[in-house]
mmCIF file of the N, C-alpha and C atoms, coordinates in Angstrom:
data_MODEL
# 
_entry.id   MODEL 
# 
loop_
_atom_site.group_PDB 
_atom_site.id 
_atom_site.type_symbol 
_atom_site.label_atom_id 
_atom_site.label_alt_id 
_atom_site.label_comp_id 
_atom_site.label_asym_id 
_atom_site.label_entity_id 
_atom_site.label_seq_id 
_atom_site.pdbx_PDB_ins_code 
_atom_site.Cartn_x 
_atom_site.Cartn_y 
_atom_site.Cartn_z 
_atom_site.occupancy 
_atom_site.B_iso_or_equiv 
_atom_site.pdbx_formal_charge 
_atom_site.auth_seq_id 
_atom_site.auth_comp_id 
_atom_site.auth_asym_id 
_atom_site.auth_atom_id 
_atom_site.pdbx_PDB_model_num 
ATOM 1   N N  . MET A 1 1  ? 0.852   -1.171  0.000  1.00 0.00 ? 1  MET A N  1 
ATOM 2   C CA . MET A 1 1  ? 0.000   0.000   0.000  1.00 0.00 ? 1  MET A CA 1 
ATOM 3   C C  . MET A 1 1  ? 0.897   1.233   0.000  1.00 0.00 ? 1  MET A C  1 
ATOM 4   N N  . THR A 1 2  ? 0.387   2.263   -0.567 1.00 0.00 ? 2  THR A N  1 
ATOM 5   C CA . THR A 1 2  ? 1.158   3.497   -0.637 1.00 0.00 ? 2  THR A CA 1 
ATOM 6   C C  . THR A 1 2  ? 0.361   4.637   -0.036 1.00 0.00 ? 2  THR A C  1 
ATOM 7   N N  . LYS A 1 3  ? 1.049   5.692   0.325  1.00 0.00 ? 3  LYS A N  1 
ATOM 8   C CA . LYS A 1 3  ? 0.377   6.897   0.782  1.00 0.00 ? 3  LYS A CA 1 
ATOM 9   C C  . LYS A 1 3  ? -0.024  7.694   -0.441 1.00 0.00 ? 3  LYS A C  1 
ATOM 10  N N  . VAL A 1 4  ? -1.239  8.189   -0.435 1.00 0.00 ? 4  VAL A N  1 
ATOM 11  C CA . VAL A 1 4  ? -1.743  8.930   -1.581 1.00 0.00 ? 4  VAL A CA 1 
ATOM 12  C C  . VAL A 1 4  ? -2.327  10.236  -1.082 1.00 0.00 ? 4  VAL A C  1 
ATOM 13  N N  . THR A 1 5  ? -1.976  11.316  -1.748 1.00 0.00 ? 5  THR A N  1 
ATOM 14  C CA . THR A 1 5  ? -2.568  12.607  -1.454 1.00 0.00 ? 5  THR A CA 1 
ATOM 15  C C  . THR A 1 5  ? -3.465  12.965  -2.628 1.00 0.00 ? 5  THR A C  1 
ATOM 16  N N  . ALA A 1 6  ? -4.739  13.138  -2.343 1.00 0.00 ? 6  ALA A N  1 
ATOM 17  C CA . ALA A 1 6  ? -5.687  13.472  -3.408 1.00 0.00 ? 6  ALA A CA 1 
ATOM 18  C C  . ALA A 1 6  ? -6.826  14.289  -2.817 1.00 0.00 ? 6  ALA A C  1 
ATOM 19  N N  . THR A 1 7  ? -7.376  15.159  -3.611 1.00 0.00 ? 7  THR A N  1 
ATOM 20  C CA . THR A 1 7  ? -8.500  15.965  -3.149 1.00 0.00 ? 7  THR A CA 1 
ATOM 21  C C  . THR A 1 7  ? -9.818  15.255  -3.372 1.00 0.00 ? 7  THR A C  1 
ATOM 22  N N  . SER A 1 8  ? -9.870  14.371  -4.363 1.00 0.00 ? 8  SER A N  1 
ATOM 23  C CA . SER A 1 8  ? -11.106 13.610  -4.586 1.00 0.00 ? 8  SER A CA 1 
ATOM 24  C C  . SER A 1 8  ? -10.756 12.251  -5.176 1.00 0.00 ? 8  SER A C  1 
ATOM 25  N N  . PHE A 1 9  ? -11.330 11.230  -4.576 1.00 0.00 ? 9  PHE A N  1 
ATOM 26  C CA . PHE A 1 9  ? -11.106 9.883   -5.061 1.00 0.00 ? 9  PHE A CA 1 
ATOM 27  C C  . PHE A 1 9  ? -12.253 9.483   -5.968 1.00 0.00 ? 9  PHE A C  1 
ATOM 28  N N  . ILE A 1 10 ? -11.914 8.927   -7.114 1.00 0.00 ? 10 ILE A N  1 
ATOM 29  C CA . ILE A 1 10 ? -12.948 8.414   -8.001 1.00 0.00 ? 10 ILE A CA 1 
ATOM 30  C C  . ILE A 1 10 ? -12.722 6.927   -8.283 1.00 0.00 ? 10 ILE A C  1 
ATOM 31  N N  . GLU A 1 11 ? -11.700 6.354   -7.662 1.00 0.00 ? 11 GLU A N  1 
ATOM 32  C CA . GLU A 1 11 ? -11.389 4.947   -7.841 1.00 0.00 ? 11 GLU A CA 1 
ATOM 33  C C  . GLU A 1 11 ? -11.262 4.261   -6.494 1.00 0.00 ? 11 GLU A C  1 
ATOM 34  N N  . VAL A 1 12 ? -11.516 2.980   -6.489 1.00 0.00 ? 12 VAL A N  1 
ATOM 35  C CA . VAL A 1 12 ? -11.287 2.149   -5.314 1.00 0.00 ? 12 VAL A CA 1 
ATOM 36  C C  . VAL A 1 12 ? -10.341 1.048   -5.733 1.00 0.00 ? 12 VAL A C  1 
ATOM 37  N N  . GLN A 1 13 ? -9.295  0.852   -4.958 1.00 0.00 ? 13 GLN A N  1 
ATOM 38  C CA . GLN A 1 13 ? -8.357  -0.220  -5.264 1.00 0.00 ? 13 GLN A CA 1 
ATOM 39  C C  . GLN A 1 13 ? -8.569  -1.340  -4.266 1.00 0.00 ? 13 GLN A C  1 
ATOM 40  N N  . VAL A 1 14 ? -8.783  -2.535  -4.770 1.00 0.00 ? 14 VAL A N  1 
ATOM 41  C CA . VAL A 1 14 ? -9.030  -3.700  -3.930 1.00 0.00 ? 14 VAL A CA 1 
ATOM 42  C C  . VAL A 1 14 ? -7.782  -4.576  -3.942 1.00 0.00 ? 14 VAL A C  1 
ATOM 43  N N  . PHE A 1 15 ? -7.319  -4.918  -2.760 1.00 0.00 ? 15 PHE A N  1 
ATOM 44  C CA . PHE A 1 15 ? -6.174  -5.803  -2.622 1.00 0.00 ? 15 PHE A CA 1 
ATOM 45  C C  . PHE A 1 15 ? -6.704  -7.191  -2.292 1.00 0.00 ? 15 PHE A C  1 
ATOM 46  N N  . GLU A 1 16 ? -6.443  -8.157  -3.162 1.00 0.00 ? 16 GLU A N  1 
ATOM 47  C CA . GLU A 1 16 ? -6.914  -9.521  -2.921 1.00 0.00 ? 16 GLU A CA 1 
ATOM 48  C C  . GLU A 1 16 ? -6.160  -10.156 -1.764 1.00 0.00 ? 16 GLU A C  1 
ATOM 49  N N  . VAL A 1 17 ? -4.901  -9.812  -1.619 1.00 0.00 ? 17 VAL A N  1 
ATOM 50  C CA . VAL A 1 17 ? -4.094  -10.298 -0.506 1.00 0.00 ? 17 VAL A CA 1 
ATOM 51  C C  . VAL A 1 17 ? -3.568  -9.073  0.230  1.00 0.00 ? 17 VAL A C  1 
ATOM 52  N N  . PRO A 1 18 ? -3.948  -8.915  1.499  1.00 0.00 ? 18 PRO A N  1 
ATOM 53  C CA . PRO A 1 18 ? -3.488  -7.729  2.226  1.00 0.00 ? 18 PRO A CA 1 
ATOM 54  C C  . PRO A 1 18 ? -1.992  -7.800  2.516  1.00 0.00 ? 18 PRO A C  1 
ATOM 55  N N  . SER A 1 19 ? -1.384  -6.639  2.694  1.00 0.00 ? 19 SER A N  1 
ATOM 56  C CA . SER A 1 19 ? 0.033   -6.609  3.055  1.00 0.00 ? 19 SER A CA 1 
ATOM 57  C C  . SER A 1 19 ? 0.202   -7.206  4.449  1.00 0.00 ? 19 SER A C  1 
ATOM 58  N N  . HIS A 1 20 ? 1.428   -7.579  4.775  1.00 0.00 ? 20 HIS A N  1 
ATOM 59  C CA . HIS A 1 20 ? 1.695   -8.171  6.090  1.00 0.00 ? 20 HIS A CA 1 
ATOM 60  C C  . HIS A 1 20 ? 1.347   -7.187  7.202  1.00 0.00 ? 20 HIS A C  1 
ATOM 61  N N  . PHE A 1 21 ? 1.608   -5.915  6.978  1.00 0.00 ? 21 PHE A N  1 
ATOM 62  C CA . PHE A 1 21 ? 1.306   -4.899  7.990  1.00 0.00 ? 21 PHE A CA 1 
ATOM 63  C C  . PHE A 1 21 ? -0.191  -4.860  8.298  1.00 0.00 ? 21 PHE A C  1 
ATOM 64  N N  . VAL A 1 22 ? -1.010  -4.857  7.248  1.00 0.00 ? 22 VAL A N  1 
ATOM 65  C CA . VAL A 1 22 ? -2.468  -4.820  7.437  1.00 0.00 ? 22 VAL A CA 1 
ATOM 66  C C  . VAL A 1 22 ? -2.938  -6.108  8.105  1.00 0.00 ? 22 VAL A C  1 
ATOM 67  N N  . TRP A 1 23 ? -2.405  -7.231  7.670  1.00 0.00 ? 23 TRP A N  1 
ATOM 68  C CA . TRP A 1 23 ? -2.804  -8.520  8.251  1.00 0.00 ? 23 TRP A CA 1 
ATOM 69  C C  . TRP A 1 23 ? -2.468  -8.562  9.741  1.00 0.00 ? 23 TRP A C  1 
ATOM 70  N N  . ASP A 1 24 ? -1.294  -8.052  10.123 1.00 0.00 ? 24 ASP A N  1 
ATOM 71  C CA . ASP A 1 24 ? -0.905  -8.014  11.535 1.00 0.00 ? 24 ASP A CA 1 
ATOM 72  C C  . ASP A 1 24 ? -1.865  -7.147  12.345 1.00 0.00 ? 24 ASP A C  1 
ATOM 73  N N  . LEU A 1 25 ? -2.284  -6.014  11.782 1.00 0.00 ? 25 LEU A N  1 
ATOM 74  C CA . LEU A 1 25 ? -3.243  -5.154  12.478 1.00 0.00 ? 25 LEU A CA 1 
ATOM 75  C C  . LEU A 1 25 ? -4.586  -5.846  12.676 1.00 0.00 ? 25 LEU A C  1 
ATOM 76  N N  . VAL A 1 26 ? -5.044  -6.543  11.659 1.00 0.00 ? 26 VAL A N  1 
ATOM 77  C CA . VAL A 1 26 ? -6.323  -7.262  11.749 1.00 0.00 ? 26 VAL A CA 1 
ATOM 78  C C  . VAL A 1 26 ? -6.241  -8.347  12.814 1.00 0.00 ? 26 VAL A C  1 
ATOM 79  N N  . GLN A 1 27 ? -5.170  -9.099  12.820 1.00 0.00 ? 27 GLN A N  1 
ATOM 80  C CA . GLN A 1 27 ? -5.016  -10.156 13.813 1.00 0.00 ? 27 GLN A CA 1 
ATOM 81  C C  . GLN A 1 27 ? -4.942  -9.597  15.231 1.00 0.00 ? 27 GLN A C  1 
ATOM 82  N N  . ALA A 1 28 ? -4.182  -8.529  15.425 1.00 0.00 ? 28 ALA A N  1 
ATOM 83  C CA . ALA A 1 28 ? -4.058  -7.919  16.746 1.00 0.00 ? 28 ALA A CA 1 
ATOM 84  C C  . ALA A 1 28 ? -5.404  -7.402  17.225 1.00 0.00 ? 28 ALA A C  1 
ATOM 85  N N  . ASN A 1 29 ? -6.168  -6.797  16.336 1.00 0.00 ? 29 ASN A N  1 
ATOM 86  C CA . ASN A 1 29 ? -7.482  -6.287  16.700 1.00 0.00 ? 29 ASN A CA 1 
ATOM 87  C C  . ASN A 1 29 ? -8.424  -7.439  17.065 1.00 0.00 ? 29 ASN A C  1 
ATOM 88  N N  . TYR A 1 30 ? -8.378  -8.524  16.305 1.00 0.00 ? 30 TYR A N  1 
ATOM 89  C CA . TYR A 1 30 ? -9.223  -9.688  16.579 1.00 0.00 ? 30 TYR A CA 1 
ATOM 90  C C  . TYR A 1 30 ? -8.889  -10.286 17.942 1.00 0.00 ? 30 TYR A C  1 
ATOM 91  N N  . ILE A 1 31 ? -7.605  -10.421 18.228 1.00 0.00 ? 31 ILE A N  1 
ATOM 92  C CA . ILE A 1 31 ? -7.192  -10.985 19.515 1.00 0.00 ? 31 ILE A CA 1 
ATOM 93  C C  . ILE A 1 31 ? -7.659  -10.097 20.657 1.00 0.00 ? 31 ILE A C  1 
ATOM 94  N N  . ARG A 1 32 ? -7.480  -8.772  20.524 1.00 0.00 ? 32 ARG A N  1 
ATOM 95  C CA . ARG A 1 32 ? -7.945  -7.837  21.564 1.00 0.00 ? 32 ARG A CA 1 
ATOM 96  C C  . ARG A 1 32 ? -9.446  -7.940  21.748 1.00 0.00 ? 32 ARG A C  1 
ATOM 97  N N  . PHE A 1 33 ? -10.203 -8.024  20.651 1.00 0.00 ? 33 PHE A N  1 
ATOM 98  C CA . PHE A 1 33 ? -11.656 -8.091  20.720 1.00 0.00 ? 33 PHE A CA 1 
ATOM 99  C C  . PHE A 1 33 ? -12.114 -9.370  21.397 1.00 0.00 ? 33 PHE A C  1 
ATOM 100 N N  . THR A 1 34 ? -11.535 -10.505 21.017 1.00 0.00 ? 34 THR A N  1 
ATOM 101 C CA . THR A 1 34 ? -11.977 -11.769 21.608 1.00 0.00 ? 34 THR A CA 1 
ATOM 102 C C  . THR A 1 34 ? -11.627 -11.866 23.080 1.00 0.00 ? 34 THR A C  1 
ATOM 103 N N  . ARG A 1 35 ? -10.475 -11.336 23.483 1.00 0.00 ? 35 ARG A N  1 
ATOM 104 C CA . ARG A 1 35 ? -10.109 -11.352 24.896 1.00 0.00 ? 35 ARG A CA 1 
ATOM 105 C C  . ARG A 1 35 ? -11.002 -10.428 25.708 1.00 0.00 ? 35 ARG A C  1 
ATOM 106 N N  . ALA A 1 36 ? -11.422 -9.323  25.143 1.00 0.00 ? 36 ALA A N  1 
ATOM 107 C CA . ALA A 1 36 ? -12.266 -8.359  25.861 1.00 0.00 ? 36 ALA A CA 1 
ATOM 108 C C  . ALA A 1 36 ? -13.683 -8.904  26.040 1.00 0.00 ? 36 ALA A C  1 
ATOM 109 N N  . ASN A 1 37 ? -14.100 -9.836  25.185 1.00 0.00 ? 37 ASN A N  1 
ATOM 110 C CA . ASN A 1 37 ? -15.464 -10.347 25.241 1.00 0.00 ? 37 ASN A CA 1 
ATOM 111 C C  . ASN A 1 37 ? -15.572 -11.735 25.841 1.00 0.00 ? 37 ASN A C  1 
ATOM 112 N N  . VAL A 1 38 ? -14.542 -12.182 26.561 1.00 0.00 ? 38 VAL A N  1 
ATOM 113 C CA . VAL A 1 38 ? -14.589 -13.476 27.236 1.00 0.00 ? 38 VAL A CA 1 
ATOM 114 C C  . VAL A 1 38 ? -15.319 -13.278 28.555 1.00 0.00 ? 38 VAL A C  1 
ATOM 115 N N  . PRO A 1 39 ? -16.388 -14.060 28.778 1.00 0.00 ? 39 PRO A N  1 
ATOM 116 C CA . PRO A 1 39 ? -17.111 -13.916 30.049 1.00 0.00 ? 39 PRO A CA 1 
ATOM 117 C C  . PRO A 1 39 ? -16.227 -14.304 31.229 1.00 0.00 ? 39 PRO A C  1 
ATOM 118 N N  . THR A 1 40 ? -16.354 -13.571 32.318 1.00 0.00 ? 40 THR A N  1 
ATOM 119 C CA . THR A 1 40 ? -15.550 -13.877 33.508 1.00 0.00 ? 40 THR A CA 1 
ATOM 120 C C  . THR A 1 40 ? -16.390 -14.499 34.576 1.00 0.00 ? 40 THR A C  1 
# 
């Protein structure tokens, strides 16, 4: 993924395979969410 500076977007880019950075963020968020919702 790249940083883009634009005043108006008219396109959407879909990544079929996310970058490792994005995948790590998704996994970390999932782990935090599941741990926060474990009944005590």
